[in-house]
Each structure stands twice: as structure tokens, then as C-alpha cells.
C-alpha positions in Angstrom: 15.4 -20.7 8.3 16.1 -17.1 7.4 15.2 -14.4 9.9 15.4 -10.6 10.0 15.2 -8.4 13.0 14.4 -4.7 13.0 15.6 -2.5 15.9 14.3 1.0 16.7 15.4 3.6 19.3 11.9 4.6 20.4 13.4 7.7 22.2 14.3 9.1 18.8 11.3 10.7 17.0 12.5 9.6 13.5 13.0 6.0 14.7 9.6 6.1 16.4 8.0 7.1 13.1 9.9 4.3 11.3 8.7 1.9 13.9 5.1 2.9 13.6 5.3 2.5 9.8 6.9 -1.0 10.2 4.3 -2.1 12.7 1.4 -0.8 10.6 2.7 -1.9 7.2 0.1 -4.7 6.9 -2.7 -2.3 7.7 -1.5 0.2 5.1 -1.3 -2.7 2.6 -4.9 -3.7 3.2 -6.1 -0.1 2.8 -4.4 0.0 -0.6 -5.8 -3.5 -1.5 -9.3 -2.5 -0.4 -9.1 0.8 -2.4 -7.9 -1.1 -5.5 -10.7 -3.6 -5.2 -13.3 -0.9 -4.7 -12.0 1.2 -7.6 -12.1 -1.9 -9.9 -15.7 -2.6 -8.8 -16.7 1.0 -9.4 -15.0 1.0 -12.8 -16.7 -2.3 -13.8 -20.2 -0.9 -13.1 -19.5 2.7 -14.4 -20.3 4.1 -17.8 -17.3 6.4 -17.6 -13.6 5.6 -17.4 -12.7 8.0 -14.6 -12.2 5.1 -12.2 -9.9 3.4 -14.7 -7.7 6.6 -14.7 -7.6 6.5 -10.9 -6.6 2.9 -11.0 -3.8 3.6 -13.5 -2.6 6.5 -11.4 -2.6 4.3 -8.2 -0.5 1.7 -10.0 1.9 4.3 -11.3 2.4 5.5 -7.7 2.9 1.9 -6.5 5.4 1.2 -9.2 7.3 4.4 -8.5 7.8 3.1 -4.9 8.5 -0.5 -6.1 5.3 -1.9 -4.4 3.2 -4.7 -6.0 -0.2 -5.5 -4.4 -0.2 -8.9 -6.2 3.1 -9.8 -4.6 1.5 -9.9 -1.2 -2.0 -11.1 -2.1 
């Protein structure tokens, strides 16, 4: 079994922010997932491609930060 432990000094403001981000990472993922799914549904039922452009931009930002929604789905 492989394990990883993260430690934070909660007295340090920067470490506290990092801790909050780590603790809420799954919530942030699901916000992005829900947004992606909503945009795809809007794009599917829209006569215009503006939702498609937003989806493409979202994926550019995700790629820029080496994040893949499919990897965690």
C-alpha cells in the first residue's frame, strides 16, 4: 500500500490557505465537473456556439494547470 501524508502549520496564514485548498479540492473538482456538464447541455440545445467557446476556454485553463476532469471521473 502506498500512502501520502500532508502536513500544514495552521498557525501560518499561507499554510492555512494551502490546507483549506487541499481539504476542499474535491468540492472544487465537482464545481468544475458540474459547470462542464451544464455547459455541454446548454451547448447541445443552443443554436449558437458561444457555449462551445466557453467549454474550449475552460479546457484550455484546465490543461494549462495540468488538470483533467476525465482523470477523476
